[in-house]
C-alpha positions, 0 to 999 in steps of 0.5 A: 500499500506504500508503494501506491501512496508513494507512487501517486504522491511523487507523480503528483508533485512532479507534474503539478508542483515541480513543473518538470514537464513544462520545463522539458517542453520549453527546453524541447521547444515542443508546442503546448499541445504536444505530450511527453508521456508518461511525464506530463500525465499524473495517472501515467507517471504513477503506474510506471513509478509504482512498477519501479518501486515494487522492485526496490526496497520498502524503504525507498517508498516509505522515504518517497511517501514521507518526503512528498506527502509532506511536500504536497500537504505543505503547499496545499496548506500555504495555498489555503493560508494565502487566500 
């Protein structure tokens, strides 16, 4: 279960908060409608991240779940407080 949570939180943070797919699109000079799947899709990236984490030790999933969970919760709280 930790692997699933870690995969989703990593993907959500990677796509929505870090903005790495948008930076890569700008660097590659792609049009806005062009996709770089699975890196710009939370669902797609979380599936592949879960596959990778399945073969890793459990402590790596726990580390990702804690660190990216804290990052997502912190950003949500910051947005709520700044409204």
